C-alpha positions in Angstrom: 18.9 17.7 6.6 15.9 15.4 5.5 16.6 12.7 2.9 13.7 13.4 -0.1 13.8 9.4 -0.4 12.7 8.9 3.0 10.2 11.8 2.9 8.9 9.7 -0.1 8.6 6.3 1.9 6.8 8.1 4.8 4.7 9.5 2.8 3.8 6.1 1.2 4.1 3.7 4.7 1.3 6.5 6.1 -0.8 5.9 3.7 -0.7 2.3 3.3 -1.0 2.2 7.1 -4.8 2.9 6.8 -7.3 0.1 6.0 -9.7 2.3 3.7 -6.8 3.7 1.9 -5.5 -0.1 1.4 -9.1 -0.9 0.5 -9.3 1.8 -2.0 -6.2 0.8 -3.4 -7.4 -2.6 -4.3 -10.5 -1.5 -5.9 -8.4 0.6 -8.0 -5.9 -2.0 -8.3 -8.5 -4.5 -9.9 -10.9 -2.0 -11.9 -8.5 0.0 -13.2 -9.7 3.8 -13.1 -12.6 4.8 -11.4 -14.5 8.2 -10.5 -15.0 9.0 -7.5 -18.4 7.9 -6.8 -17.6 4.6 -7.7 -15.1 4.2 -5.4 -16.3 5.4 -2.5 -20.2 3.8 -3.1 -18.9 0.0 -0.9 -17.0 2.2 2.1 -19.3 2.6 4.7 -18.5 6.3 5.1 -19.0 10.0 4.1 -18.4 11.1 0.6 -16.0 13.5 2.3 -14.2 11.0 4.9 -13.6 9.4 1.4 -12.2 12.2 -0.2 -10.0 12.7 2.5 -8.2 9.7 1.8 -8.2 9.7 -1.4 -6.0 13.5 -0.6 -3.8 11.2 1.2 -2.8 8.3 -1.5 -2.7 11.4 -3.8 -0.4 13.2 -2.1 1.8 9.8 -1.5 1.8 9.7 -5.5 -0.3 6.5 -4.8 -3.1 7.6 -7.0 -3.5 10.1 -9.6 -6.4 11.8 -10.5 -8.2 13.2 -13.6 -11.0 15.4 -14.5 -13.6 15.0 -17.2 -16.6 17.1 -17.3 -18.2 16.8 -13.5 -16.4 13.7 -12.8 -13.5 12.3 -11.3 -11.4 9.7 -11.8 -9.1 7.9 -9.8 -6.2 5.6 -10.9 -3.7 3.9 -9.3 0.0 4.5 -9.6 2.2 2.2 -7.9 5.5 3.7 -8.4 5.6 4.5 -5.1 5.2 1.1 -3.5 7.8 0.3 -5.6 10.4 2.4 -3.8 9.0 1.3 -0.8 9.3 -2.9 -2.3 12.8 -2.2 -2.5 13.1 -0.5 0.8 11.5 -3.5 2.1 14.1 -6.3 0.5 16.6 -4.7 1.6 15.9 -5.9 4.7 14.4 -9.5 3.2 17.7 -11.7 4.2 17.3 -10.8 7.6 14.0 -12.0 7.9 15.2 -15.2 5.4 17.3 -15.9 7.7 15.7 -16.5 10.6 13.1 -18.4 8.9 15.5 -20.6 7.6 16.9 -20.6 11.2 13.8 -21.2 12.7 12.8 -24.5 9.4 16.0 -25.8 10.9 15.2 -25.8 14.4 11.5 -27.0 13.7 13.2 -30.1 11.6 15.9 -30.8 14.3 12.9 -31.1 17.0 10.8 -33.1 14.7 13.5 -35.4 14.0 14.4 -35.9 17.7 10.9 -36.7 19.0 10.8 -40.0 15.8 
Protein backbone atom coordinates (compact mmCIF):
# COMPACT_ATOMS: atom_id res chain seq x y z
CA UNK A 1 0.00 0.00 0.00
CA UNK A 2 1.28 3.48 -0.89
CA UNK A 3 1.59 5.96 1.97
CA UNK A 4 -0.06 9.26 0.91
CA UNK A 5 2.50 11.24 2.92
CA UNK A 6 5.30 9.56 1.02
CA UNK A 7 3.68 10.38 -2.33
CA UNK A 8 3.53 14.03 -1.30
CA UNK A 9 7.18 13.99 -0.20
CA UNK A 10 8.21 12.24 -3.41
CA UNK A 11 6.48 14.92 -5.48
CA UNK A 12 8.04 17.69 -3.41
CA UNK A 13 11.58 16.34 -3.63
CA UNK A 14 11.16 15.54 -7.31
CA UNK A 15 9.98 19.08 -8.02
CA UNK A 16 12.82 20.57 -5.97
CA UNK A 17 15.42 18.42 -7.71
CA UNK A 18 15.43 20.63 -10.81
CA UNK A 19 17.47 23.88 -10.72
CA UNK A 20 15.02 25.72 -12.98
CA UNK A 21 12.12 24.92 -10.66
CA UNK A 22 14.18 25.98 -7.63
CA UNK A 23 14.94 29.27 -9.41
CA UNK A 24 11.24 29.81 -10.11
CA UNK A 25 10.40 29.15 -6.46
CA UNK A 26 13.16 31.52 -5.32
CA UNK A 27 11.77 34.30 -7.50
CA UNK A 28 8.28 33.72 -6.11
CA UNK A 29 9.68 33.69 -2.59
CA UNK A 30 11.21 37.12 -3.14
CA UNK A 31 8.43 38.73 -5.14
CA UNK A 32 5.29 37.20 -3.69
CA UNK A 33 3.11 36.79 -6.77
CA UNK A 34 4.23 37.12 -10.37
CA UNK A 35 2.52 36.62 -13.68
CA UNK A 36 3.70 33.64 -15.68
CA UNK A 37 5.34 35.92 -18.24
CA UNK A 38 7.17 37.90 -15.52
CA UNK A 39 8.27 34.67 -13.91
CA UNK A 40 9.50 33.21 -17.21
CA UNK A 41 11.26 36.35 -18.47
CA UNK A 42 14.76 35.71 -17.00
CA UNK A 43 14.65 31.95 -17.62
CA UNK A 44 16.61 31.01 -20.78
CA UNK A 45 13.97 28.71 -22.25
CA UNK A 46 10.70 28.91 -24.12
CA UNK A 47 7.48 29.87 -22.39
CA UNK A 48 5.97 26.39 -23.03
CA UNK A 49 9.01 24.82 -21.32
CA UNK A 50 8.61 27.12 -18.32
CA UNK A 51 4.91 26.24 -18.23
CA UNK A 52 5.83 22.55 -17.93
CA UNK A 53 8.03 23.36 -14.94
CA UNK A 54 5.16 25.34 -13.42
CA UNK A 55 2.88 22.33 -13.94
CA UNK A 56 5.29 20.16 -11.95
CA UNK A 57 5.45 22.75 -9.16
CA UNK A 58 1.67 23.04 -9.15
CA UNK A 59 1.19 19.26 -9.07
CA UNK A 60 3.53 19.12 -6.07
CA UNK A 61 1.47 21.83 -4.35
CA UNK A 62 4.45 24.19 -4.25
CA UNK A 63 2.70 26.98 -6.16
CA UNK A 64 -0.84 28.16 -6.67
CA UNK A 65 -2.07 29.80 -9.84
CA UNK A 66 -4.78 32.40 -10.19
CA UNK A 67 -6.26 33.64 -13.42
CA UNK A 68 -7.46 37.24 -13.64
CA UNK A 69 -8.71 38.01 -17.12
CA UNK A 70 -5.98 36.83 -19.46
CA UNK A 71 -3.21 36.97 -16.86
CA UNK A 72 -2.19 33.94 -14.82
CA UNK A 73 -0.27 34.74 -11.68
CA UNK A 74 1.66 32.31 -9.50
CA UNK A 75 2.29 32.39 -5.77
CA UNK A 76 4.53 30.25 -3.58
CA UNK A 77 2.78 27.68 -1.41
CA UNK A 78 5.25 26.57 1.25
CA UNK A 79 3.19 23.83 2.91
CA UNK A 80 4.84 20.91 1.10
CA UNK A 81 8.29 22.35 1.85
CA UNK A 82 7.40 22.44 5.53
CA UNK A 83 6.52 18.74 5.35
CA UNK A 84 9.87 18.06 3.66
CA UNK A 85 11.69 20.05 6.35
CA UNK A 86 9.96 18.02 9.07
CA UNK A 87 11.04 14.82 7.33
CA UNK A 88 14.63 16.10 7.05
CA UNK A 89 14.63 17.26 10.68
CA UNK A 90 13.98 13.67 11.75
CA UNK A 91 17.39 12.76 10.30
CA UNK A 92 19.18 15.87 11.52
CA UNK A 93 20.22 14.10 14.71
CA UNK A 94 22.36 11.74 12.62
CA UNK A 95 24.03 14.66 10.82
CA UNK A 96 24.52 16.61 14.02
CA UNK A 97 26.08 13.65 15.79
CA UNK A 98 28.43 12.95 12.89
CA UNK A 99 29.44 16.59 12.62
CA UNK A 100 30.01 16.81 16.38
CA UNK A 101 32.26 13.72 16.25
CA UNK A 102 34.16 15.17 13.27
CA UNK A 103 34.67 18.48 15.10
CA UNK A 104 35.96 16.65 18.19
CA UNK A 105 38.34 14.57 16.05
CA UNK A 106 39.70 17.68 14.31
CA UNK A 107 40.17 19.47 17.63
CA UNK A 108 42.00 16.43 19.02
CA UNK A 109 44.31 16.25 15.98
CA UNK A 110 44.97 19.99 16.21
CA UNK A 111 45.83 19.67 19.93
CA UNK A 112 48.20 16.76 19.18
CA UNK A 113 50.02 18.78 16.50
CA UNK A 114 50.81 21.60 18.95
